[in-house]
N, C-alpha and C positions, 0 to 999 in steps of 0.2 A: 211470414209463415205461409207455407203451402196450403192450398185448398185441395183436400183429397176429394176425389169423385167416386161415386158408386156406379156399378154397372146397372143398377135398378133404373128402369125407364129407357134403356137404349132401344132405339127403333131401327129396323132394317127396312129400307124403302127402295123403290126403283122408279125410273122414268126413262122415256125414250127421247132421243134427240129430235127436235123439230127442224134443226139445221145440221146436216151431216158435219161431224167434226167439232161440234160445240156442245159441251156438257150442259144439260138443262140446269137452270137455277131454281125453277119452280115446277110444280105439277107432279111431285113424287107421291107414290102410293105405298102405304105401309103394308108389309107382309106380317101378319100376326103369328103368334105362337112360336117365335124363335127362342130357343133355350140356350144356345151356345154358338159363338162365332169363333172360328179358328184364327190363329196368327196369320198375318199377311205382310209380305214384303220385308221380313226381317233377316232373311238368309241371303247374303250377298256373296257372289263369287269374287275371289281375288286372283289376280293374274300376276305371276311372278315376273319381275323385270330386272332381276339381279344380273349385273354385268360380271364378266369373268374377273374383272379387277377387284371386286369386293373381297374382303378378307374376314369379315366378322358376321354381318347380318344380310339376310335376303331383303330385297325391296319389292314392293307390290303396288299395283294400281287397282282401283275398283273395277270390277266387271259388271255383269248383269245381275239383277236381283232375281231370285228364284222363288216363285210363289208356291212351288211344290205341286203344280197342276191344279185340279179342281179344288175349290174351297167347299168343304162339307159343313153346312150349317145344321146343327142338331135341332129338330123341331118336334113339337107335339103334333102327332099325325091325327088331326081332327078335321071335321068338315070345314070350319072357317079357314084353317090353314090351306087345305086342299083347294078350296075355291079361289083363294088369293094366289096360290102358286100356279094353278092352271091358267089364271088370267095373265100372270107374268110370262109364263112360257108361250102362251098364245100371242101376247103383244110382241114378244121377241120374234116369233115366226112370221109376223106381219111386217117386219121392218123391210124397207126398200131404200134405194138410193144411197147406199153406203152409211146409213144411220146406225147408231149403236144404242144399246140399253146401258144405263148407268145405275149403279147401286150406291146407296148412301147408308152409312152407319152414323146415326144422329145420337149424340151423347149429351144427356142433360147436364147443364152447367158449363158447356163449352160453346163458344160462338162458331167454331169450325166443325165440320163433319169430315169423315173419311169417305172418299169417292173412288170408284173404279168402274170402267166399262166391263161388261161380262155377258156371258151366255148362260141363262138358266137351263138346267137339264130336267127333262120329264122325270117324275118320281118312279122309283121302283118300290119294292116292299122292304121296309126297314127291319124286319124280323120281329120276334115277340118272345117274351119270357113270362113265366107264371107270376101273377100278382105284380105287374109292372105297368107303367104308363106306356101306351103305344107311341113309339117314336119313329122318326124317319130321318134320313139325311137329304137335305135339299142342296144339290150341287150347283155351283156357279163356276164356269170356266172363265178366268180373267182374260180379257181381250185387249189389254193396253195398259198404259201407265196409270198408276194410282196417284191420288193427291189429297192433301188436306186443304179445304177451301171453306169459305163462308157457307154455313148451313143453308139448306134450301128453305124456301118459304111456302 
């Protein structure tokens, strides 16, 4: 029987490389108040390879995965989030020597987490409606390949 998992308790974290080109295994910092994470890496381009001799079906090979550009995380726009996001953006701005920032989606009940390198973007104003929670979109621009790997410690 499958063990179903809940989205309750998912954490979004970031860390910077200490060695350029090596994803950190420890030292991740949680970003609080994340409400929604978009899909990532599920749209793959296919390249048609059908030869003229084919008479019934096209043939394909896998192309590149399209993340769709910046990943927009929906957040509660509150002081604790802004403090954490500003620290993340600042840490990214301080990177040198070809180092990258990595993001982790840590899911309770799983031994692996979802990781990808990316660039956090400074916040704009997320808009407002009457009698609603103040929200914003925290954008991260993917900067390399994603992977499932052992969760950080």
